[in-house]
C-alpha positions in Angstrom: 141.8 92.1 106.5 143.1 90.2 109.1 147.4 89.7 108.6 146.9 85.5 108.4 144.3 85.9 105.3 146.6 88.4 103.9 149.8 86.3 104.4 148.0 82.9 103.1 146.5 85.0 100.5 149.8 86.4 99.4 151.2 82.7 99.0 148.1 81.9 97.1 149.1 84.5 94.8 152.6 83.2 94.4 152.1 80.3 93.4 149.3 81.0 91.0 152.1 83.8 89.6 154.9 81.1 89.6 152.4 78.4 87.7 151.0 80.6 85.1 155.0 82.0 84.0 156.3 78.6 84.1 153.0 77.9 81.1 153.5 81.4 79.6 158.0 80.3 78.8 156.7 77.3 78.3 158.3 74.9 81.2 154.7 73.2 82.3 152.7 72.3 79.2 149.2 71.0 78.6 147.3 73.9 78.7 146.1 76.8 76.6 148.0 79.0 78.6 151.5 77.2 77.7 153.8 79.0 75.5 151.3 82.1 75.8 154.0 85.4 76.2 151.0 87.3 78.0 151.0 84.3 80.8 154.6 84.5 81.0 154.5 88.9 82.2 151.3 88.5 84.5 152.4 85.5 85.8 155.6 87.4 87.6 153.2 90.2 88.2 150.8 88.1 90.3 153.8 87.0 92.4 154.8 90.2 92.9 151.3 91.4 94.2 151.7 87.9 96.5 154.7 88.4 97.7 153.9 92.2 99.2 151.1 90.8 100.4 152.4 87.9 102.2 154.9 89.8 103.6 152.4 92.5 104.9 150.9 89.7 106.7 153.6 87.9 108.1 155.1 90.3 111.1 153.7 93.3 113.5 153.3 93.1 116.6 151.9 90.8 118.4 148.1 91.1 119.5 147.1 92.1 123.5 145.5 90.7 125.7 
């Protein structure tokens, strides 16, 4: 997986994880997931995986010419 792909996928997972967390704790309403504790637990886990993936795709050496 390329570094750009890891970065983009990681950032998407961070956003999804945050949305799931906010739905789980009842801050974002209007969904079947709202107020369900499972999503308050799964959301941060997904966000951490995404953060790890994004950090692994953000740096490194520049490609050689």
